[in-house]
C-alpha positions in Angstrom: 125.9 112.3 93.6 127.3 113.1 90.2 126.4 111.9 86.8 128.8 111.8 84.0 128.6 110.9 80.4 131.9 109.7 79.1 133.4 107.9 76.0 134.7 104.4 76.9 138.2 105.1 76.7 137.8 108.3 78.8 136.4 106.4 81.8 138.0 107.3 85.1 136.5 104.9 87.7 138.1 101.8 89.4 135.2 99.7 88.6 133.5 99.2 85.2 130.1 97.3 84.9 129.7 95.4 81.6 126.7 93.2 80.6 126.4 90.0 78.5 123.5 88.0 77.2 123.2 84.2 78.0 125.3 82.0 75.7 125.8 85.1 73.4 129.3 85.7 72.0 128.7 89.3 70.7 130.9 91.7 72.6 130.2 95.3 73.2 132.8 98.1 72.6 133.2 98.3 76.4 134.0 94.7 76.7 136.4 94.9 73.9 138.1 97.9 75.5 138.8 96.0 79.0 139.4 92.7 77.3 142.3 94.4 75.5 143.6 95.9 78.8 143.4 92.2 80.1 145.4 90.9 77.2 142.5 88.8 76.5 142.3 86.9 79.8 138.7 88.4 80.4 137.6 86.7 77.1 139.2 83.5 78.0 137.6 83.3 81.2 134.1 83.8 79.9 134.1 82.2 76.5 136.5 79.5 77.1 136.5 78.7 80.7 132.7 79.6 81.0 133.1 81.1 84.4 130.0 82.9 83.6 127.3 82.0 80.9 125.3 85.3 81.3 122.2 83.9 83.1 119.8 86.6 84.5 121.5 88.5 87.5 124.6 86.2 87.4 127.8 88.1 88.2 131.6 87.8 87.6 134.1 89.8 89.2 137.6 90.3 87.4 140.6 92.3 88.2 142.3 93.8 85.2 145.0 95.1 87.3 145.7 96.9 90.6 143.8 99.8 89.8 140.9 98.4 87.8 138.1 95.8 88.4 135.4 94.6 86.0 131.9 93.3 87.0 130.3 91.3 84.4 126.6 90.9 84.8 124.3 88.5 83.1 121.2 89.7 81.3 119.7 86.3 80.6 118.4 85.1 77.2 118.1 87.7 74.7 114.6 86.8 73.6 113.5 87.1 77.2 115.0 90.5 77.6 112.7 93.4 79.1 113.1 96.8 80.5 112.3 95.4 83.9 114.9 92.9 83.7 117.5 95.4 82.6 116.4 97.6 85.6 117.0 94.8 88.0 120.3 93.9 86.5 121.5 97.6 86.8 120.4 97.8 90.4 122.1 94.6 91.2 125.2 95.6 89.5 125.4 98.9 91.1 124.9 97.4 94.5 127.7 95.0 94.0 130.0 97.2 92.4 129.9 99.4 95.4 131.7 96.9 97.4 134.5 96.8 94.8 135.2 100.4 94.3 137.8 102.1 96.3 137.6 105.6 94.8 133.7 106.0 95.2 133.1 106.1 91.5 131.7 103.4 89.1 131.4 103.4 85.4 128.3 101.4 83.7 128.2 100.8 80.0 125.0 101.6 78.2 123.0 98.6 76.8 123.1 99.9 73.4 126.8 99.1 73.3 125.8 95.5 74.2 122.9 94.9 71.9 121.9 97.1 69.0 118.8 94.9 68.5 117.0 96.0 71.9 113.6 97.6 71.3 114.8 100.5 73.7 115.7 103.8 72.4 119.0 105.3 73.5 117.3 108.1 75.7 115.5 105.6 77.7 118.4 103.3 78.0 120.4 106.2 79.6 117.5 107.1 81.9 117.0 103.7 83.1 120.5 103.1 83.6 121.1 105.9 86.0 117.6 105.8 87.9 118.1 102.0 88.4 121.7 102.3 89.6 120.8 104.8 92.2 118.0 102.4 93.2 120.6 99.9 93.8 122.9 102.2 95.6 120.4 103.7 97.9 121.0 103.7 101.6 119.7 105.8 104.4 122.9 106.6 106.4 122.1 109.9 108.2 122.4 108.2 111.6 125.0 105.6 110.6 128.8 106.4 111.6 130.4 104.2 108.9 129.4 105.4 105.5 130.3 103.9 102.3 128.9 106.0 99.4 129.4 105.9 95.6 129.7 109.7 94.7 130.0 109.5 91.0 128.5 107.4 88.3 129.9 107.5 84.8 127.7 106.4 81.8 129.9 104.9 79.2 129.2 104.9 75.4 131.2 104.8 72.3 129.1 107.8 71.1 127.6 110.4 73.4 124.9 111.9 71.4 122.0 114.3 72.6 119.6 111.4 72.8 122.0 110.0 75.6 122.5 113.2 77.3 118.9 113.8 77.5 118.2 110.5 78.8 120.8 110.9 81.4 119.4 114.4 82.4 116.0 112.9 83.1 117.6 110.0 84.8 119.5 112.2 87.2 116.4 114.2 88.3 114.1 111.0 88.5 116.7 109.3 90.6 117.0 112.6 92.9 113.3 112.7 93.4 113.2 108.9 94.2 116.0 109.5 96.8 114.4 112.6 98.2 111.1 110.7 98.8 113.0 107.7 100.2 114.9 109.9 102.6 111.9 111.6 103.8 110.0 108.5 104.5 113.0 106.9 106.4 113.1 109.9 108.6 111.4 109.4 111.9 107.9 110.6 112.6 109.2 112.7 115.5 110.9 114.9 113.0 108.7 114.6 110.0 105.5 116.4 111.4 103.1 118.3 109.3 104.9 121.5 110.0 108.2 119.9 109.1 106.8 118.9 105.7 105.2 122.5 105.2 108.5 124.0 105.9 110.3 121.8 103.7 107.5 122.7 100.8 108.3 126.4 101.4 112.1 125.7 101.0 111.6 123.7 97.6 109.1 126.4 96.3 111.8 129.1 96.9 114.5 126.9 95.4 112.6 125.9 92.1 111.0 129.2 91.9 107.5 127.6 92.4 104.1 129.2 93.6 103.4 128.3 97.1 100.3 128.1 99.4 100.7 126.8 102.8 97.6 126.7 104.8 97.6 126.4 108.8 94.9 125.1 110.9 92.8 128.3 111.0 93.0 128.8 107.2 92.1 125.2 106.7 88.9 125.8 108.8 88.1 128.9 106.6 88.3 126.4 103.6 85.5 124.2 105.3 88.0 121.1 105.1 86.2 119.9 108.2 86.8 116.3 107.2 90.5 116.5 106.8 90.6 118.6 110.2 88.8 115.9 112.1 91.3 113.2 111.3 94.2 115.5 112.7 92.4 116.9 115.9 93.8 114.1 118.1 97.6 115.1 117.7 99.3 117.8 119.3 101.0 118.4 115.9 98.5 120.6 114.0 97.4 119.8 110.5 98.9 121.6 107.5 97.8 121.9 103.9 100.3 122.5 100.9 99.9 123.5 97.4 102.9 124.1 95.1 102.6 125.1 91.3 105.1 124.8 88.6 104.1 127.0 85.5 106.0 126.6 82.2 107.4 129.8 80.6 105.2 129.3 77.6 101.4 128.6 77.5 101.0 125.1 79.1 99.5 122.4 77.0 98.0 120.6 79.9 97.4 121.2 83.6 97.9 118.4 86.1 97.2 118.3 89.7 99.1 115.6 91.9 97.6 114.9 95.2 99.6 112.9 97.7 98.4 111.4 100.9 100.2 113.1 103.8 99.6 111.1 107.1 102.7 111.5 109.0 102.2 109.1 111.5 99.2 106.7 111.5 98.3 105.3 114.9 94.8 104.2 113.9 93.1 106.9 115.8 90.5 105.5 118.2 90.5 102.1 116.2 94.2 101.8 117.4 96.4 99.6 115.3 98.3 96.6 116.9 101.8 97.6 117.8 103.3 95.5 115.1 101.2 97.3 112.5 102.5 100.7 113.6 106.2 99.9 113.0 106.1 101.3 109.6 103.2 103.9 109.9 105.8 106.7 109.6 105.6 105.7 105.8 101.8 106.8 105.5 103.1 110.1 104.2 104.7 108.3 101.1 102.3 110.0 98.8 103.3 113.5 100.0 106.9 112.7 99.8 106.5 111.4 96.2 104.8 114.6 95.0 107.4 116.8 96.7 110.2 114.7 94.9 108.4 115.1 91.7 107.8 118.7 91.7 111.6 119.3 92.1 112.3 117.1 89.2 109.7 119.0 87.1 111.1 122.2 88.3 114.5 121.2 86.7 113.3 119.5 83.6 110.6 122.4 82.8 108.2 120.7 80.7 105.4 122.6 78.9 102.8 121.2 81.4 101.4 123.2 84.5 101.9 121.0 87.6 100.1 121.4 91.0 101.1 119.4 93.9 98.7 119.2 96.9 98.8 117.4 100.2 96.6 117.6 103.4 99.2 116.8 106.2 98.2 115.5 109.7 98.9 112.6 112.2 96.1 110.2 113.2 96.5 109.9 116.9 94.6 108.6 119.8 93.8 111.0 122.5 90.9 112.6 124.3 90.4 115.2 121.4 90.5 112.5 118.7 87.5 112.0 116.3 85.5 108.9 116.9 83.3 106.2 115.5 79.9 107.5 114.7 81.1 111.1 114.2 79.5 112.8 111.1 82.1 115.1 109.1 81.3 117.5 106.4 83.7 117.7 103.5 84.6 120.7 101.6 81.9 120.0 98.8 79.2 119.6 101.5 78.9 115.9 101.4 78.8 114.2 104.7 80.7 111.0 106.0 79.8 108.8 109.0 82.9 107.7 110.6 82.7 103.8 110.5 86.4 103.3 111.5 89.0 106.0 112.5 91.9 103.9 110.7 90.3 104.6 107.4 91.5 108.1 107.6 93.4 108.7 104.4 90.5 108.6 102.3 89.0 111.3 104.5 91.8 113.5 104.2 91.9 113.0 100.3 88.2 113.9 100.2 88.9 117.3 101.2 92.1 117.5 99.0 90.2 116.4 95.8 87.5 118.9 96.4 90.2 121.6 96.7 91.8 120.2 93.5 88.3 121.0 91.7 89.0 124.7 92.0 92.0 124.4 90.1 90.2 123.4 86.8 93.0 121.0 86.1 92.9 118.7 82.8 93.9 115.8 84.9 93.8 114.8 88.7 95.8 112.1 90.1 96.2 111.1 93.7 98.8 108.7 95.1 98.2 107.0 98.5 99.1 104.3 100.8 95.4 103.6 101.1 94.3 100.3 101.7 95.4 97.0 103.3 93.1 95.1 100.7 95.4 96.1 97.8 98.2 94.1 99.5 95.9 91.0 99.7 95.0 91.5 96.1 98.2 92.4 94.4 101.1 91.9 96.8 104.2 94.1 97.3 105.3 94.5 93.6 102.0 95.8 92.0 100.4 99.1 92.3 96.7 99.1 92.0 95.0 101.7 89.5 91.7 102.9 89.3 89.9 106.0 87.9 87.3 107.5 85.6 89.0 108.0 82.2 90.2 104.8 80.5 92.3 106.8 78.1 94.2 108.3 81.0 94.6 104.9 82.9 95.6 103.2 79.5 98.3 106.0 78.8 99.7 105.9 82.3 99.9 101.9 82.5 101.9 101.9 79.3 104.5 104.5 80.6 104.6 102.9 83.9 105.7 99.5 82.1 108.1 101.5 79.9 109.7 102.8 83.1 109.8 99.1 84.9 106.9 99.7 87.4 103.9 97.1 87.7 100.4 98.4 87.8 97.1 96.6 87.6 93.6 98.3 87.0 90.9 97.4 89.4 87.3 98.4 89.0 85.1 101.2 90.3 81.7 99.9 90.2 78.3 101.7 91.0 77.3 98.7 93.0 79.9 99.5 95.6 78.0 102.4 96.8 75.9 99.8 98.9 79.0 98.8 100.9 79.1 102.5 102.1 75.6 103.1 102.8 74.7 105.1 105.8 71.5 105.7 107.5 72.5 109.2 108.9 74.8 110.7 106.3 75.7 110.4 102.7 78.3 107.8 103.1 80.1 105.6 105.6 84.1 105.7 105.3 84.4 102.0 105.3 82.4 99.2 103.7 83.5 95.9 105.3 86.2 93.4 104.0 85.0 92.8 100.6 86.4 94.7 97.7 88.2 97.0 100.0 90.4 98.8 97.4 87.7 99.3 94.9 85.3 100.5 97.5 87.7 103.1 98.9 88.2 104.4 95.2 84.5 104.7 94.8 84.4 106.7 98.0 87.1 109.0 96.7 85.3 109.4 93.3 82.4 111.2 95.1 84.7 114.2 95.9 86.1 115.0 92.6 84.4 116.6 89.4 87.4 115.9 87.2 86.6 113.9 84.2 90.3 112.5 84.2 90.7 111.5 87.6 93.2 108.6 88.4 93.9 106.9 91.9 97.1 105.1 92.6 96.9 102.7 95.7 100.5 102.2 96.7 99.8 100.5 100.2 101.7 97.4 99.0 104.4 99.0 97.0 105.5 102.0 98.9 107.5 100.0 101.6 109.1 96.8 101.5 109.8 94.4 104.4 112.4 92.5 102.3 114.4 93.1 99.3 113.3 92.2 96.0 115.1 91.8 92.5 115.7 95.7 92.3 114.9 97.3 95.4 116.3 97.1 99.1 113.8 96.7 101.9 112.4 99.9 103.2 110.8 102.9 101.1 110.7 102.3 97.3 110.0 105.6 95.9 107.3 103.7 93.9 105.6 105.6 91.0 107.7 108.6 91.0 109.6 107.6 87.8 106.4 106.7 86.1 104.6 110.0 87.1 107.5 112.2 85.8 107.7 110.5 82.6 103.9 110.6 82.4 104.2 114.4 82.9 106.9 114.8 80.3 105.1 112.9 77.8 
């Protein structure tokens, strides 16, 4: 997909998206332009006939002539306007415009033309516009014969300045990272094996000139990642461990390690899942998909931050060689784990990945994982649970996540939780019952990192939707990718 910034009168699409606030007569430059082309008929329909009043996500389709159509989208009341509502309107607008466009190109006005009084700077406006448009247009059509794609998005403004250009550049790479991750999650587990992702990581490293370390089963064993190895031992597809590094050309001001959970299929192991619960378990590698998308965007945007992405990749299957309840596993740092439930496998693989990250001496460590069903019970499907050991880090990240339209909620990690994981024969059990499941899992992970700035993102509820929300279609969401990229850039 191509992204182009254009002045309004230079637009070259057959569908233009324009925005209005509820019961607001202020007209944007784009609106004035297309109204002039309609000889005032557009204004008459909206302001005299009140065909559309501008209520939130209200839409009105209008044909200027045979070659140009307009989609007017309501933003709701100006005093209730937020970045997230804007993102939701953009996604809906793009999805609707797709059904109108014949030349596979749509043009979208920037909101700064619509309301100069918004508290969003032009760079963020451009980024949100392009990112959210691509969210709205996303479809996984690899196996579909009838493909209907928008190939070009034009971003219209009366003044294309460097701030808009920079925002558009970031938006382009953020949206690519999200599409990459969603495509990888949508692909079937018969294709996306640990080896497949490892090969993909090597290709990404070559394309973006990244350092790459790819470890096979024997090399993983030499690193003493015995906890991680146990999870994958029931599958015919051997585990892999990947570590890609982006280094800026100048001295980095910070070093960040991103760890993505990489269970390419989770059958639950010997604690096998019900059949209905396995339907979306190809998505249990969403964390790994996310960090591979992120590192590509970072490779293009080239911030002055050193970024490491790490994932322990395996399948959690049932077989004669699978690990079992009651097994004692020894992690890379020497701590032992009694297996209470083989379906709580993600935290076991992350334990070794966190230990590995300690050797990098990173300033910050962040893991992103589809970890607990408990987070869905607590927060639903639109809020990501966030935990960690550095409040400043959590505060900064949550502020950026809100700026880029993603919901988070901090949950506690209390010392009292250690009683939930008490084992009589090992340092810990890997599960602690139904109570406080999300926080208990985070407390477990905290024992495998020495970082003083570690943050854990539990995306089990937000990584994959079973029904469309106001912004995103059902299926993989690419959650936290835009927040993490902007956090790194900040």
